[in-house]
N, C-alpha and C positions, 0 to 999 in steps of 0.2 A: 614530637621532638625532631629536630633536624638531625640528619645523619652526617657525621663529620666526613664521610667519604662519598657523599652525594655528588652526582654529576650535574644536578639541576636543582636550584632553589628558586622557583618562580616567584615567591613572596618574599625573597630576602633571606639573609642568614639565620633569621630567628623563626622563620616559617617552616612548614612541613616540607619534607623532600619529596621530589617527584621521581619515580622510577622511570628510567629511560633505557633504551637498548642501543647498542651500536652495531647491530647486525645489518643495517641499511647503508653503512659506510662502505664505500668502494675501496677496499684495501688494495694497494699496489703490490705488496709482497705477500701473496696468498699462501706460500709455502711456510712462511715463518710462524712459529707457534710460541714464541717467547722462551724464556729461560726457566729452568726448574726453580720453584719458590725457595728451595734450600740454598740456592746461590744468590739470593737477592740481598744486596746491601745498598740501602737507600741513601741518597744525598738529598737533603731537603733544600731546595734552591730558591732563594728569594731574588728574583732577577734584578730587582731595584738596587740591591746592595752587593750582588755577586761580582760585578765589574764596575769600573769607574764610570762607564757610559750608562750603566743600568739598563741595558737592552738585551733582548734575545740574541740579536746578531752578534753582539760583543761576547756573549756567553759561549757561543759556539766554539771559538778557539780554545777555550779552557776545558772542554769536554774530555779530550784525550788525557789531560793531567788527572781528572777525577777517576778515569778508568785505570791509570797507572797506579793510583793510590789503592785501588781495589773496589771502588763502587761499581755496581752493575745496573743500578736503576737511578733515575732522578724523579723526585717528586717536585713538580713545579707548584709553588705556593701562589695563591691569588695575588693579582697585582693591586686590585683596588676593591676588595671585598669589604663591605661595611654594613652595619645594621640599617634597616630602612629600605626604601624603594628608590 
C-alpha cells in the first residue's frame, strides 16, 4: 500500500512507497531544529488555486497573512499527481 506521507513513489501513486532519507541534503540553516509539534497548525496549500496566478512565486506574498491567522506550517499539495506512470 502506498504511504500517504511518502516522499517518493517511483511506480506512481498506486505503487509501493520507497523509503528515502534527507540526511544528504546540504542544509543552509544548520542550527534550526523546527518547531515543537504541539505548536503545529497546518495549512493545506494547493498552489494552483491559492492565488490568481497559481504559482509558488505568487503564493510567497500571502505567507505572512497565513502566519497572522495562526498557521505555523504549510503542507504543499502535489501539483500534478495522478495514477499511472
